[in-house]
N, C-alpha and C positions, 0 to 999 in steps of 0.2 A: 759654789751652790750645790745643792744636795744632790744625789742620783736620783733619777727617775727609775720608777718601778713598773716594768713591762706589763701591761695588764689588755685585756680585750674587754668591751663593753657591750652587752646587748641592749640596744637602744631603741627597740620597738616601742613606739607609743610614750617614751621618754621626753620630757619639756627640755628643750634647748634655747638659750638666747644667743642670737648672734646680733653684735653692735659693729654697724659698718653696712656700706652699700656698693663696695667696689669690686674687683675683679675676685680679690681673696674671698671677700663674703661671698662671692658667687659659687666658688670652688667648694667653700665649705659647707654653704647650705644643701647645694647638690648631693656632695657625698652623704650628708646627714639624712636627707630626704630619703637617698637610696638604701640607707640601713634602718629605715622605718620611725627615725624620730620625729617627732613635733617641734617645728621649729617656730621661734619668734624672732623678728627682725628688728629692730632699733636703728632707723638713720632718716635725715632729712630726705635724702635722695636715693634713688638705688638704679643700676646700672639695668637698662631694658631687658637684658637679657637675666638678670636675677627677678626684675619686677614679674617677667612671665612664670617663674616658679611660685608667685604670692596666690594660694587659691582661697586663703582666709579659712581654709579649715585644717589642712595639716602644715601649711605655711602661713603665718600672717605678718603684717608689717604694720609698725607704726610709725607713722612720717613727722619724726619729732628728734630731738635731741636726747640723747642717754640721760638718766637720772636712776638714782638708786631703786625706786619704785619699778623699775623696769626687770629686776632679778625675779620677782615673784616666786614660783615654784621651780625656776629652772635648775636641773642637776648639774647641767655644763654650762658653761660661757664661754664665747669667743668674741674676743675683741679686736677687730679687723681695720680698725680707723688706721689713718695716715698721722693723725693728731696724738703725739707721745702724753699729752696732758690727758688727752680722755681716756686713752688706754690705761694710763696710770690709776686714774680714778675708779674705772672698771674693775681692774685687777684688786683694789683696795676694798671696794665694796664687797667684793665676791668672796674675798678671802676673809672678811669681816663676818660674813655671811655663813663662813664653814661651805662654801662651794667650790668647786673645781674650776678654774679659770687657766685660759689658753691666750697669750696676748701674741699675736703673729710676730715673726721676727724679733721677739724679745725674752729669752730665756729665763732671765732674770725675774721676770714678772709673772711667770708662770707656776702653775700647780701640777699641769700636765701638759705634755707635749703630744703632736701627732705625728708619729712615724711615716715615713714612704712606704705606701703600701702596693705588693704585688697580689692579686686575686686569679684566681683560676677555678671556678665554682667555689667548693667548699675548701679550695687550698687557699689559705691568706698568709702572708709571710711579710711581715714586718721589720723594715730597717731604721735604726734608728742613731744618730752620733751624741746624743744627747743634747743638742742645741749647737753643738759644736761646729758644723758645717752640713746644713741640709742638701748642698751640692753634691757633697760627696755621699750622701745617704740618697740620692738620686742616682748618681752613676752606678752605685753596686744595684739597685734595682734594676737597672736597666741591664747589667750583666745577667743578673737572676730571670728577668725575662726570656732571656736566650735559653738558659738551662732548663726553663718550667714553662712549657708550652701550654698552649690550649688542649691539649690530649689527657693533661691532669683532671680537666671536668669531668671528662668521660670517665676516667679511670677511677676517681673517689665516687662519683655517683653509682659506678657499679658496685663497689665495693660496699658503699651505704646501704645499697637495697638488700644485701644478704647478712646484715648485723644483726637483726632481731631473731631470724630464724637460725643463726650460727649460736647465740647466745641463750636461745631456749632449747635447742635441739642437739647440741654437741657437749661433750664432758671437757672439763678443762685440758687434757692431753688433745682431744681433738680440735678443740679452737686453735691451739697452738700449731698444729698439722696445718690447717686450713690457713691461718693467716701466712703463715711462713711459705705456704705454697704459692698462693694466689698474689705475693708482694714480691715474686723472686726474679720478678722482672718480665718473665714471657707476656703477662697480660698486657703490662705497659707497652712492650714491644709491639704486640697485635695491634692495640689501639692506635699507636703512632703510624703503622702502618695502613691503616684505614679500616682495619677488620675488625670492627666493633662485635657483630656476630659470633665470631670465633672466639673473641676475647671472654664474651659471655657465657659459652658453651665450656671453656675452660674452666671457670670458676663454678658452674653449676654440676660440671662434673666432679670437680673436687670436693663438692659438699656432698653429692649425692654417693660418692665412693666412702666417705666417712661416716655415714649414717647407717650402712650397711651392718 
């Protein structure tokens, strides 16, 4: 099997097909909707919690068995059924149409895989074993969750709020000094201690001192 190339994809308003209506399909649909995709589900039946996500705007449902016509304009396809024959058919049709396919628990049929993801605001860490062992990927993610807590959400949000002004008002040398200073550990430690206002003051003072 060829190696997978790591990539992050902007999914806002992108059409995605999910074949299947069970627990795995529910998880995929929920995550896709959270990232702004437009999801089309094809399945004879849905779990109640999955059906609750169907609003026939961002998320639609065709109550039927899959056929090749269901691909339509989908740029990504997830096949989440427990029927290996159906999954194989979806994979073949998707490959033939030069689209990207993920078949759950069957990396040989996939042209893309979904890593185990840790998110803390703008921080996103993806862990993958290339389909060898999703369990190990989840275990590593659990270790990362202990290392990178919720403070990173506030930390990155604070740094992001200064990016435009730093880019437009500081020289290259000043930019390097600014980013070295505000990422040297002090700001993050203050946020970890619950001293967000103090942390903002450190960043603001650093910026002002370089303007001088």
